[in-house]
C-alpha positions, 0 to 999 in steps of 0.5 A: 500500500502506498497510501495511508488511511486515516483512522481518527479518534478525538477523546478527552479522557476525563470523566469528573467535573474537575479534570486533570489531564495527563502531564509529566511533573512540572509541565502542566501549562494551566495559567496560575489560579486556573483549573481544568474542567471536563467537557462532558460532550468530549469526554469518554472512558468507553466503559459502556458496551456501545459507542455513545452516538450522542457524543460520537459520529461513526458514519463517514457521511452526515452532519456536514461531513462527507469523507468516506476514506482515502483509497484504498481504505474505506471508512465503515461504521460497522468497523467501530466498536467498544470492547473491554473499556476501549474504543476500537477501530477495526481495519482489514481487507475487504472481501471484494474491491468496491468502486465508489465515485470512480475510486477503488477501495480494497481495505476497510477502516473507520473514522470517529468524529465528535459531534461537539466541536472543540473551542479555543481554551480546550485541552484535548488528549487521546490515549491511543495505540496504533493498529498493527498494520500499514494503515495509519492511526491518527488523532486530529482536528478539522474545521468544517468547510469554509472557503476562506479558512479550511484548517487541519491539525494532526496531533498524531499520525503514524502507522503500526507497521511500515510496508517494505514498499514505503517511501523513504520519508515514511520509513520510520513512521511506526515509532514516531509522533508526527504532527501537522498544521495545514491551511488547506487549499480551497477556491479562496485559498489556492496556495495551502500552508503547512507546518509539520514536525516529528519526534521519535518514540522509545517504542513502536506506536503499536507496542503500547498506549501513548497519550497525545494531546493539544492545547488550543491556547487562544483564537490566534 
């Protein structure tokens, strides 16, 4: 596979009213006199037996979203489940290739979107382990379509296994935290802007859970 499928989970892992996100000692960025408060609509420990559809959208199309996946990976709601206190995005090979809108899909995966949008001031974190395949595992934020400002923030995008056919830039993507900020191309913004960076991790992304996070510090 020479293209990556984005598997997306947006989760704030705190269920109490007064919440404490995950920081190493001395690294809590909260301003003096301020405390973190959980946002119930974006908070889930996945203790129930099913996905809470009042918080999360697992259908690829709907609520002004229409991305069904990047070929060869097709997003399907049936591939999302809650099991043993974890939200799982199952991936694999389709029994038969599917042609949709002139594109060929040979693999299946899934996408999970929050119904409530994040806002400036929010701190978002996901405790995530990559699937042990060549299909990517990603924690990201995206604005709905706006011709003037179509913004994307990839907090983490990685793979669990690197294909022998992977291009040189992707050879180490199975043990990396790679982040992107993109002002995407639109009719009003013909020249996209992208800032990206990455750091190596001590183990592969599929070997253990890591906590990835972003603080939307201000409107600017």
